[in-house]
C-alpha positions in Angstrom: 59.3 69.0 23.6 62.2 66.9 24.8 63.8 64.6 22.3 63.8 61.8 24.8 60.0 61.9 25.0 59.8 61.5 21.3 61.4 58.0 21.4 60.0 56.9 24.7 58.0 53.7 24.7 54.4 54.2 25.8 53.3 52.6 29.0 51.7 49.2 28.9 47.9 49.5 29.0 45.3 46.7 29.3 42.5 48.0 27.0 40.0 45.2 27.2 39.3 41.8 28.8 37.0 39.2 27.4 36.2 35.8 29.0 34.7 32.8 27.3 34.7 29.1 28.2 38.3 28.0 29.0 39.9 31.3 27.8 40.5 34.8 28.9 41.7 37.3 26.3 43.4 40.5 27.2 44.0 43.3 24.7 47.1 45.6 25.1 48.4 48.7 23.4 51.8 47.2 23.0 53.6 43.8 23.5 53.2 42.8 27.2 55.8 41.0 29.3 54.4 38.9 32.2 55.6 36.7 35.0 53.5 33.9 36.2 53.3 32.2 39.6 51.2 29.8 41.7 50.3 31.0 45.2 48.0 29.1 47.5 46.2 27.4 44.5 45.7 30.7 42.6 47.4 31.4 39.2 48.8 34.9 39.1 50.2 36.9 36.2 52.0 40.1 36.9 52.4 42.8 34.2 55.2 45.2 35.3 54.6 49.0 35.0 51.2 48.5 33.5 48.0 50.5 33.5 44.4 49.8 33.1 41.0 49.6 34.7 40.5 47.2 37.5 38.0 44.6 36.6 36.7 41.1 37.5 34.6 38.3 36.0 34.0 34.6 35.8 34.4 31.9 33.2 33.6 28.2 33.3 36.2 25.5 32.9 34.9 21.9 32.6 31.7 22.9 34.5 33.7 24.6 37.3 33.5 28.4 37.8 36.8 30.3 37.6 37.0 33.8 39.0 39.4 36.3 37.6 40.4 39.8 38.8 42.7 42.4 37.4 44.0 44.6 40.3 46.6 47.3 40.8 49.6 46.1 42.8 52.0 49.0 43.3 53.2 50.0 39.8 52.1 46.6 38.3 48.8 45.1 37.3 48.1 41.6 38.6 45.8 39.1 37.0 44.5 36.6 39.6 42.7 33.4 38.5 41.1 31.2 41.2 39.1 28.0 41.1 38.3 25.1 43.4 41.3 23.2 41.8 44.8 24.5 40.9 45.0 26.0 37.4 47.5 26.0 34.6 47.5 28.6 31.9 48.9 28.4 28.4 49.2 31.7 26.6 49.5 32.9 23.1 50.4 36.4 22.0 49.4 37.8 18.6 49.5 41.3 17.1 46.2 42.3 15.5 45.2 45.6 14.0 48.0 47.5 15.9 47.0 45.9 19.3 48.3 42.9 21.1 46.0 40.0 22.1 47.1 37.7 24.9 44.9 34.6 24.9 45.1 32.6 28.0 43.8 29.1 27.8 43.2 27.5 31.1 43.2 23.9 32.3 43.3 22.2 35.7 46.6 20.8 36.9 46.5 17.1 37.3 46.9 15.9 40.9 50.2 14.2 40.2 52.0 17.2 38.7 55.0 18.1 40.9 54.9 14.9 42.8 57.6 12.2 42.5 
């Protein structure tokens, strides 16, 4: 066995996704790093060099359905959240029982955000 492999960080892996009202929880094997962006009304989180099963689902935010999808995008995994109104996500990251839980709490952007 090569010595370098002994100290190599394991690849980031999304183990589980759980949706509930207002929140989406993602479970990882190690601490994730993500970048976020808004594109055409969608909220997108990109996890670099990540692995995991593609999946999709729905949750409800203030009575409005929100669709979410985790898809492969080259070497990355992309979480796409889409609703009839632009979304904002606030995320908390906690280590629990050797895994990392990213809890994404969603809210709608107010219409005057970004306007002057």
